[in-house]
TORLUMBA-790986 format. One record per residue: x, z, y of N, C-alpha, C in turn; residue number from 1; residue in three letters. Coordinates in pm, 1 decimal. Atoms other than C-alpha are relative to their C-alpha. Last residue first. Layout:
+----------+----------+----------+----------+----------+----------+----------+----------+----------+-----+-----+
:   n.east :     n.up :  n.north :  ca.east :    ca.up : ca.north :   c.east :     c.up :  c.north :   k :   r :
+----------+----------+----------+----------+----------+----------+----------+----------+----------+-----+-----+
:        X :        Z :        Y :        X :        Z :        Y :        X :        Z :        Y : NUM : ala :
...
+----------+----------+----------+----------+----------+----------+----------+----------+----------+-----+-----+
END
This chain:
+----------+----------+----------+----------+----------+----------+----------+----------+----------+-----+-----+
:   n.east :     n.up :  n.north :  ca.east :    ca.up : ca.north :   c.east :     c.up :  c.north :   k :   r :
+----------+----------+----------+----------+----------+----------+----------+----------+----------+-----+-----+
:   -125.4 :    -66.9 :     63.1 :   7474.3 :   2106.6 :   -995.9 :    -31.8 :     95.4 :   -111.1 : 142 : ala :
:    -65.5 :    -90.4 :    -88.4 :   7098.3 :   1940.9 :   -966.2 :    172.5 :     60.8 :    -51.9 : 141 : gly :
:    -45.2 :   -106.7 :     58.6 :   6995.1 :   1632.6 :  -1105.9 :    102.0 :    131.7 :    101.2 : 140 : gln :
:   -119.6 :      4.5 :     84.6 :   6856.5 :   1357.8 :   -950.0 :     39.1 :    158.8 :    -31.1 : 139 : gly :
:     79.6 :   -125.2 :    125.2 :   6664.9 :   1273.2 :   -606.9 :    100.0 :    -22.8 :   -104.4 : 138 : trp :
:   -138.8 :    -46.1 :     56.5 :   6777.9 :   1113.6 :   -280.7 :   -100.8 :     94.9 :    -91.8 : 137 : ala :
:     53.9 :   -115.8 :     35.2 :   6499.6 :    954.1 :      0.1 :    103.6 :      2.4 :   -197.5 : 136 : thr :
:   -116.8 :    -56.9 :     87.2 :   6638.3 :    848.9 :    309.5 :    -94.2 :     45.5 :   -131.9 : 135 : leu :
:     61.4 :   -112.1 :     40.2 :   6346.6 :    681.1 :    564.5 :    106.8 :     -4.5 :   -174.7 : 134 : leu :
:    -22.9 :      0.3 :    149.4 :   6524.6 :    462.6 :    817.7 :    -98.5 :     96.8 :    -96.0 : 133 : leu :
:     45.3 :    -61.0 :     94.9 :   6408.0 :    362.8 :   1164.3 :      3.8 :     24.6 :   -150.3 : 132 : asn :
:     74.9 :     65.9 :     95.4 :   6542.9 :    164.1 :   1448.3 :    -18.9 :    147.8 :   -130.8 : 131 : arg :
:    -24.3 :   -128.9 :     91.1 :   6615.5 :    233.6 :   1807.5 :    -83.3 :    -34.2 :   -128.1 : 130 : ala :
:     21.8 :   -113.1 :    -27.3 :   6582.7 :   -102.3 :   1991.1 :     32.1 :    101.2 :   -109.8 : 129 : gly :
:    100.6 :    -24.3 :    149.2 :   6602.0 :   -461.9 :   1857.2 :    -31.1 :    152.9 :     58.8 : 128 : gly :
:     15.4 :   -124.8 :    -56.5 :   6768.9 :   -590.0 :   2186.2 :    -71.9 :     41.7 :    -98.0 : 127 : his :
:    -97.9 :     27.2 :    -56.3 :   6945.2 :   -933.4 :   2040.0 :    -35.3 :    153.3 :    101.3 : 126 : asn :
:     54.7 :    -22.2 :   -132.8 :   6766.0 :   -879.8 :   1732.7 :    102.4 :    -18.2 :     90.1 : 125 : arg :
:     47.7 :    175.3 :    -26.6 :   6919.6 :   -938.0 :   1407.2 :    -55.1 :    -32.1 :     83.9 : 124 : his :
:    111.3 :    -14.2 :    -48.4 :   7025.6 :   -555.3 :   1338.9 :     16.6 :   -190.7 :     80.4 : 123 : glu :
:    -45.7 :    137.9 :   -110.3 :   7245.1 :   -542.5 :   1034.4 :    -87.7 :    -33.2 :     92.7 : 122 : cys :
:    153.2 :     52.1 :    -49.5 :   7283.5 :   -218.7 :    939.1 :      3.0 :    -73.4 :     95.3 : 121 : leu :
:     14.9 :     62.2 :   -128.4 :   7563.6 :   -162.7 :    695.7 :   -116.6 :     -8.4 :     46.1 : 120 : ile :
:    105.6 :     36.5 :    -36.7 :   7666.6 :     98.5 :    454.6 :    -39.5 :    -69.7 :    127.3 : 119 : ile :
:     57.8 :    -48.8 :   -121.1 :   8009.5 :     80.2 :    331.9 :   -158.1 :    -27.7 :     31.9 : 118 : gly :
:    144.3 :     22.9 :    -11.5 :   8217.1 :    -33.7 :     67.7 :    -71.1 :    122.7 :    112.8 : 117 : gln :
:    -84.3 :     36.6 :   -127.3 :   8637.2 :      3.3 :     45.3 :   -213.8 :    -82.5 :     36.5 : 116 : trp :
:   -101.5 :     -6.1 :   -119.9 :   8683.1 :    234.3 :   -178.1 :    -27.2 :    -84.6 :     97.3 : 115 : thr :
:   -184.9 :     47.3 :    -21.1 :   8395.8 :    208.5 :   -398.7 :     44.6 :     21.8 :    126.9 : 114 : gly :
:    -39.5 :    131.0 :    -26.2 :   8057.3 :    416.7 :   -325.3 :    171.7 :    -49.0 :    -48.4 : 113 : leu :
:    -96.4 :     85.4 :     63.6 :   7912.5 :    700.4 :   -514.5 :     89.3 :    -96.6 :    -12.3 : 112 : ala :
:     31.8 :    144.6 :     59.2 :   7783.9 :    881.9 :   -283.8 :     58.3 :    -42.5 :   -107.4 : 111 : leu :
:    -59.7 :    102.2 :    -92.7 :   7841.3 :   1242.9 :   -320.9 :    -57.4 :   -149.0 :    -26.7 : 110 : arg :
:     51.4 :    -87.3 :   -109.9 :   7703.3 :   1597.7 :   -485.9 :     34.1 :   -114.7 :    134.5 : 109 : gly :
:    -96.7 :   -105.9 :    -15.6 :   7922.7 :   1527.4 :   -797.8 :    -60.0 :    -13.4 :    122.7 : 108 : gly :
:    -43.9 :    -46.7 :    105.2 :   7765.9 :   1143.0 :   -845.6 :     89.3 :    178.5 :     70.2 : 107 : glu :
:    -67.2 :   -114.9 :    -56.9 :   7519.3 :    995.1 :   -637.4 :     69.7 :     42.5 :   -145.5 : 106 : ile :
:    -65.6 :   -125.3 :    103.1 :   7452.2 :    646.6 :   -704.9 :     13.7 :    111.1 :     73.9 : 105 : pro :
:   -102.7 :    -23.0 :     17.0 :   7270.5 :    369.1 :   -392.2 :     45.8 :    153.3 :   -163.1 : 104 : leu :
:     -8.9 :   -105.7 :    123.8 :   6958.1 :    200.1 :   -438.9 :    173.7 :     41.6 :     -0.4 : 103 : met :
:   -132.7 :    -45.7 :     59.5 :   6958.7 :     28.1 :    -68.8 :     -7.7 :     75.1 :    -92.5 : 102 : leu :
:    -28.5 :   -134.7 :     51.8 :   6657.4 :   -144.3 :    111.9 :    130.4 :     39.5 :    -90.7 : 101 : ser :
:     69.5 :   -135.8 :   -123.9 :   6519.6 :   -365.1 :    356.1 :     33.4 :    114.7 :    -66.0 : 100 : ser :
:     51.0 :   -108.4 :     56.3 :   6670.6 :   -695.0 :    248.7 :    -23.5 :    118.6 :     77.9 :  99 : gly :
:   -115.1 :   -123.9 :     14.2 :   6967.8 :   -936.5 :    342.0 :   -109.5 :    116.5 :    -90.3 :  98 : met :
:   -113.6 :     45.6 :     85.1 :   6742.6 :  -1273.5 :    293.0 :     96.1 :    134.5 :    -25.9 :  97 : leu :
:     78.9 :     10.8 :    114.7 :   6411.4 :  -1105.9 :    426.3 :    155.9 :    -55.4 :   -103.7 :  96 : ser :
:     28.1 :   -109.1 :     69.6 :   6606.1 :   -974.0 :    717.0 :    -51.4 :     26.1 :   -111.5 :  95 : ala :
:   -141.6 :    -75.0 :     64.3 :   6769.5 :  -1283.4 :    790.8 :     -6.1 :    101.6 :    -55.3 :  94 : lys :
:    -27.5 :      7.2 :    119.7 :   6416.5 :  -1434.4 :    801.0 :    104.6 :     43.1 :    -15.5 :  93 : ile :
:    110.0 :      4.9 :     77.2 :   6254.1 :  -1211.3 :   1038.1 :     72.9 :    -35.2 :   -144.8 :  92 : his :
:    -21.5 :   -136.0 :     22.5 :   6542.3 :  -1227.8 :   1291.1 :    -99.0 :     65.0 :   -123.5 :  91 : ala :
:   -103.8 :    -21.3 :     75.1 :   6527.5 :  -1578.3 :   1287.3 :     71.7 :    120.1 :    -69.6 :  90 : pro :
:      0.6 :     65.2 :    104.4 :   6192.0 :  -1548.3 :   1393.6 :    100.2 :    -36.6 :    -77.1 :  89 : met :
:     90.4 :   -114.2 :     97.9 :   6237.6 :  -1288.8 :   1649.8 :    -15.4 :    -96.9 :   -146.3 :  88 : asp :
:    -59.4 :    -58.6 :     51.3 :   6525.7 :  -1444.8 :   1870.0 :    -30.2 :     58.5 :   -147.5 :  87 : asp :
:    -75.3 :     96.4 :     49.4 :   6371.9 :  -1706.2 :   2055.8 :    112.8 :     82.1 :   -142.2 :  86 : thr :
:    -87.3 :     93.1 :      9.1 :   6124.6 :  -1468.2 :   2173.9 :     45.5 :    -90.8 :   -102.0 :  85 : gly :
:    -79.1 :   -131.2 :    -18.8 :   5854.8 :  -1233.4 :   2069.5 :    127.4 :    -51.8 :      8.6 :  84 : glu :
:     50.8 :    -62.1 :   -171.4 :   5594.1 :  -1513.0 :   2133.9 :     90.4 :    118.7 :     29.4 :  83 : leu :
:   -101.9 :     28.9 :   -103.5 :   5799.4 :  -1752.7 :   1879.1 :    -72.5 :    139.1 :     87.1 :  82 : thr :
:     -0.3 :   -120.4 :    -72.6 :   5621.4 :  -1728.1 :   1585.7 :     99.2 :     33.2 :     53.1 :  81 : his :
:    109.1 :     -1.8 :    -49.0 :   5591.2 :  -2127.8 :   1496.8 :    -46.4 :    193.7 :     71.2 :  80 : arg :
:     59.2 :   -148.8 :     23.3 :   5892.5 :  -2188.5 :   1376.3 :   -141.4 :    -14.8 :    135.7 :  79 : tyr :
:    107.7 :    -34.3 :    126.9 :   5914.1 :  -2565.7 :   1314.1 :    -47.5 :    131.8 :     21.3 :  78 : tyr :
:    133.8 :     32.3 :      6.5 :   6108.2 :  -2677.8 :   1643.7 :    -93.9 :     38.5 :    -73.7 :  77 : pro :
:    -36.0 :    110.3 :     46.9 :   6426.0 :  -2449.5 :   1591.8 :   -163.7 :    -72.3 :    -20.8 :  76 : gln :
:     96.1 :    125.2 :    -98.0 :   6493.5 :  -2251.0 :   1904.5 :    -29.0 :    -88.3 :   -100.1 :  75 : asn :
:    111.9 :     -3.3 :    -71.9 :   6711.7 :  -2005.3 :   1701.9 :    -32.9 :   -123.2 :     35.9 :  74 : glu :
:     43.3 :     12.1 :   -137.3 :   6960.6 :  -2067.4 :   1389.6 :   -141.8 :     22.0 :    114.1 :  73 : lys :
:    120.0 :     -5.1 :    -10.5 :   6984.9 :  -1931.1 :   1056.5 :    -28.0 :     13.2 :    169.4 :  72 : val :
:    104.3 :     25.1 :     98.8 :   7302.7 :  -2032.9 :    921.1 :   -158.3 :    -50.0 :     14.2 :  71 : ser :
:    -12.4 :    131.5 :     52.8 :   7506.3 :  -2020.4 :   1237.1 :    -93.6 :    -53.0 :   -106.9 :  70 : glu :
:     75.8 :     78.2 :   -183.2 :   7380.7 :  -1687.8 :   1375.8 :     34.3 :   -169.9 :    -29.4 :  69 : lys :
:    172.7 :    -33.5 :     27.1 :   7402.2 :  -1558.7 :    977.7 :    -49.2 :    -82.8 :    151.3 :  68 : phe :
:     15.2 :     56.3 :    104.6 :   7788.6 :  -1649.9 :    964.9 :   -153.1 :    -57.3 :     34.6 :  67 : his :
:    -72.1 :    162.4 :     -4.5 :   7891.5 :  -1557.9 :   1274.0 :    -78.2 :    -88.5 :   -117.1 :  66 : ala :
:     47.3 :     71.6 :   -121.1 :   7748.2 :  -1184.8 :   1208.1 :    -35.2 :   -155.0 :     21.3 :  65 : glu :
:    149.3 :    -42.1 :     72.6 :   7872.8 :  -1149.4 :    849.1 :    -51.4 :    -83.7 :    117.2 :  64 : leu :
:     44.6 :    139.6 :     67.7 :   8220.1 :  -1267.3 :   1040.5 :   -134.3 :    -25.9 :    -44.9 :  63 : asp :
:     11.0 :    116.3 :    -89.1 :   8212.8 :  -1018.5 :   1306.7 :    -20.3 :   -106.2 :    -67.5 :  62 : thr :
:     94.1 :     34.2 :    -37.1 :   8151.2 :   -768.4 :   1020.5 :    -75.4 :   -107.2 :     99.0 :  61 : leu :
:    103.7 :     13.8 :     96.8 :   8393.1 :   -843.3 :    801.4 :   -113.5 :     -3.2 :     60.9 :  60 : val :
:     12.9 :    214.7 :     16.1 :   8628.3 :   -878.5 :   1095.2 :   -111.5 :    -16.8 :    -96.5 :  59 : glu :
:    133.3 :      0.6 :   -101.8 :   8551.4 :   -476.9 :   1133.9 :     21.3 :   -139.1 :     28.4 :  58 : pro :
:    -58.9 :    159.8 :   -124.9 :   8799.1 :   -469.0 :    871.0 :    -95.0 :     21.1 :     50.0 :  57 : ser :
:   -149.4 :    -17.0 :    -41.1 :   8754.3 :   -120.3 :    654.9 :     19.7 :    -86.7 :    130.8 :  56 : ala :
:    -23.2 :   -140.9 :   -107.1 :   8386.1 :    -47.0 :    556.3 :    128.8 :     19.0 :     69.4 :  55 : asn :
:   -158.3 :    -44.2 :    -69.7 :   8379.2 :   -388.7 :    323.2 :    -63.7 :    115.3 :    145.0 :  54 : glu :
:   -132.3 :    101.2 :    -12.8 :   7972.8 :   -430.9 :    225.7 :    164.9 :     83.3 :     43.2 :  53 : asn :
:   -102.5 :   -107.8 :     18.6 :   7627.8 :   -255.3 :    146.6 :    153.5 :    -67.3 :    -16.5 :  52 : leu :
:    -86.6 :     48.0 :    135.8 :   7322.3 :   -379.7 :    316.4 :    166.6 :     63.0 :     -4.2 :  51 : thr :
:    -93.0 :    -42.9 :     50.1 :   7048.1 :   -349.8 :    526.8 :     83.9 :    -56.7 :    -92.5 :  50 : leu :
:     -5.5 :    -34.2 :    109.0 :   6805.5 :   -484.7 :    753.2 :    123.7 :     77.5 :    -47.2 :  49 : ser :
:   -170.1 :    -60.4 :     17.6 :   6682.6 :   -533.8 :   1101.3 :    -16.9 :     26.9 :   -155.7 :  48 : ala :
:   -101.0 :    133.5 :    -15.3 :   6369.1 :   -798.9 :   1150.6 :    131.4 :     68.7 :      3.1 :  47 : ser :
:      1.1 :    113.2 :     66.0 :   6107.9 :   -659.0 :    971.3 :     84.4 :   -115.1 :     62.7 :  46 : thr :
:     -9.1 :    137.5 :    -57.0 :   6152.1 :   -282.8 :    991.2 :     13.1 :   -155.3 :    -31.0 :  45 : his :
:    182.3 :     11.6 :    -52.1 :   6078.5 :     29.8 :    820.8 :     57.1 :   -116.2 :    109.3 :  44 : gln :
:    -33.5 :     46.6 :   -121.5 :   6493.8 :     25.8 :    697.1 :   -175.2 :    -46.8 :     18.4 :  43 : ile :
:    113.3 :     86.3 :    -44.3 :   6503.7 :    211.9 :    338.0 :    -26.4 :    -46.5 :    145.3 :  42 : phe :
:     -7.0 :    -23.8 :   -151.8 :   6819.2 :    432.0 :    190.9 :   -140.4 :   -141.6 :     55.8 :  41 : val :
:     65.9 :    155.2 :    -47.6 :   6724.1 :    484.9 :   -169.5 :     27.7 :    -12.5 :    142.1 :  40 : gln :
:     32.2 :     -2.1 :   -125.1 :   6970.8 :    742.6 :   -322.7 :    -36.5 :   -146.5 :     51.7 :  39 : leu :
:     36.0 :    126.4 :    -63.0 :   7009.5 :    790.6 :   -649.8 :    -20.6 :     30.7 :     91.7 :  38 : met :
:     47.3 :     60.9 :    -15.6 :   7163.1 :   1077.8 :   -927.6 :    -54.1 :   -160.1 :    119.1 :  37 : gly :
:    -33.4 :    164.9 :      7.8 :   7421.6 :   1290.8 :  -1033.1 :   -189.7 :    -33.5 :      9.2 :  36 : thr :
:   -106.1 :     73.9 :     82.1 :   7507.3 :   1622.8 :   -904.3 :     11.8 :   -127.5 :    -76.0 :  35 : gln :
:     35.0 :     99.8 :     96.0 :   7233.5 :   1668.7 :   -662.5 :    148.9 :    -60.5 :    -38.8 :  34 : ile :
:     50.4 :    -31.4 :    113.6 :   7296.0 :   1952.5 :   -427.7 :    -28.1 :    -61.5 :   -127.6 :  33 : ser :
:   -118.7 :      4.1 :    114.0 :   7577.9 :   1797.5 :   -241.5 :    -81.3 :     86.7 :    -53.5 :  32 : pro :
:    -35.5 :     97.2 :     87.0 :   7288.4 :   1589.5 :    -80.3 :    121.2 :     88.1 :    -93.5 :  31 : leu :
:     62.3 :    -52.5 :    120.7 :   7109.4 :   1893.9 :     67.5 :     71.6 :    -90.2 :    -83.1 :  30 : asp :
:    -64.9 :   -119.7 :     17.0 :   7259.9 :   1813.4 :    455.2 :     21.0 :     72.1 :   -147.4 :  29 : pro :
:     57.1 :    -75.3 :    143.4 :   7126.1 :   1473.5 :    418.5 :    101.7 :    100.1 :    -20.5 :  28 : leu :
:    147.1 :    -41.2 :    -33.5 :   7159.9 :   1327.7 :    783.0 :    -69.3 :     70.6 :   -155.6 :  27 : ser :
:     22.9 :   -126.1 :    -98.5 :   7544.9 :   1366.5 :    780.6 :   -146.6 :     -4.3 :     14.0 :  26 : glu :
:   -108.6 :    -93.3 :     33.1 :   7589.7 :   1085.5 :    499.7 :    -92.5 :    122.6 :     82.6 :  25 : val :
:     92.6 :    -74.1 :    152.1 :   7320.1 :    861.2 :    662.9 :     52.2 :    131.0 :   -111.2 :  24 : val :
:    100.5 :      1.0 :     16.0 :   7542.9 :    845.1 :    940.1 :   -135.2 :    107.9 :    -42.1 :  23 : glu :
:    -28.6 :    -77.5 :    -84.8 :   7849.4 :    824.8 :    843.5 :   -105.2 :    102.3 :     31.8 :  22 : arg :
:     -2.1 :    -75.3 :    106.6 :   7766.7 :    509.3 :    648.2 :    -21.0 :    181.7 :     35.5 :  21 : thr :
:     77.8 :   -133.1 :    -69.8 :   7616.0 :    386.4 :    974.5 :     35.4 :     57.1 :   -114.3 :  20 : ile :
:    -43.5 :    -86.6 :    133.3 :   7881.4 :     70.7 :    955.4 :   -106.6 :    127.2 :     42.0 :  19 : leu :
:    -58.5 :   -114.7 :    -78.0 :   7731.3 :   -181.6 :   1235.8 :    -34.1 :     84.5 :   -150.6 :  18 : his :
:    -20.1 :    -58.8 :    130.1 :   7646.0 :   -553.7 :   1159.0 :    109.9 :    122.3 :     36.6 :  17 : phe :
:    -83.1 :     18.0 :     69.9 :   7536.2 :   -796.4 :   1483.9 :    -62.8 :     98.8 :   -127.8 :  16 : gly :
:     16.0 :    135.2 :     92.9 :   7286.5 :   -791.6 :   1786.9 :    132.4 :     24.3 :   -103.1 :  15 : arg :
:     11.1 :    123.3 :     10.4 :   7357.3 :   -451.7 :   1959.1 :    -28.8 :   -125.1 :   -148.5 :  14 : ser :
:   -144.3 :     74.1 :     13.0 :   7237.6 :   -117.1 :   1882.0 :     10.1 :   -137.4 :      8.1 :  13 : arg :
:      4.5 :    129.0 :    -49.3 :   6990.6 :    122.9 :   1971.7 :     89.4 :    -89.5 :    -39.7 :  12 : ala :
:      2.4 :     18.8 :   -118.7 :   7013.5 :    471.9 :   1831.9 :      7.3 :   -155.2 :    -33.5 :  11 : lys :
:   -151.1 :     40.7 :    -30.9 :   6953.8 :    510.4 :   1424.5 :     10.2 :    -13.9 :    123.1 :  10 : leu :
:     12.5 :     78.0 :    -69.6 :   6630.9 :    748.7 :   1327.7 :    168.3 :    -49.1 :     88.7 :   9 : arg :
:   -136.5 :      0.1 :    -63.3 :   6684.2 :    925.8 :    989.1 :    -63.4 :   -135.2 :    137.8 :   8 : leu :
:    -25.3 :    115.0 :    -69.5 :   6397.1 :   1023.4 :    792.4 :    121.5 :     -2.6 :     47.6 :   7 : pro :
:    -50.3 :    -41.2 :   -179.2 :   6451.0 :   1269.6 :    537.3 :    -12.2 :   -156.6 :     96.8 :   6 : gln :
:      4.8 :    115.0 :    -64.9 :   6334.5 :   1283.7 :    166.6 :      3.2 :     28.8 :    152.8 :   5 : gln :
:    -77.0 :    -47.3 :   -100.5 :   6506.1 :   1538.9 :    -71.8 :    -34.6 :   -153.7 :     57.6 :   4 : ile :
:     35.9 :    114.9 :    -18.5 :   6400.1 :   1548.6 :   -487.9 :     22.1 :     39.1 :    233.6 :   3 : trp :
:      4.0 :      9.7 :   -158.3 :   6545.8 :   1750.3 :   -678.6 :      7.2 :    -89.9 :    108.9 :   2 : ile :
:     -4.1 :    112.1 :    -97.7 :   6506.5 :   1761.9 :  -1058.8 :    -27.2 :     31.0 :     91.5 :   1 : met :
+----------+----------+----------+----------+----------+----------+----------+----------+----------+-----+-----+
END
């Protein structure tokens, strides 16, 4: 059994949905040593999240942001957590809806993603800053 754990600090990004598959894979140089296994990608924040979705059409990323902006609005009168700005409580709600981790299969030393699938950082804050991921891969060696 092989275990790999690697932190990954992502640069600050604007609010929206951002494809990060390449950054994740490049931060795991020992991934090819796992023939069959799993990768957990965990985000260590409460106002950003992760999802697995379309990796080819940028319109999907734009549409996801537009939908969440409309469905979880800022400045709601019932929000009590407002100290960090009008985008903060909606960001927590969006992160709870989207989730904080992904579990991805490894096959033949590579992520076994579908043709159109990519790992997406969902930045829910206007100025969220750099984001920290913890990558944990495990499985049987080649």
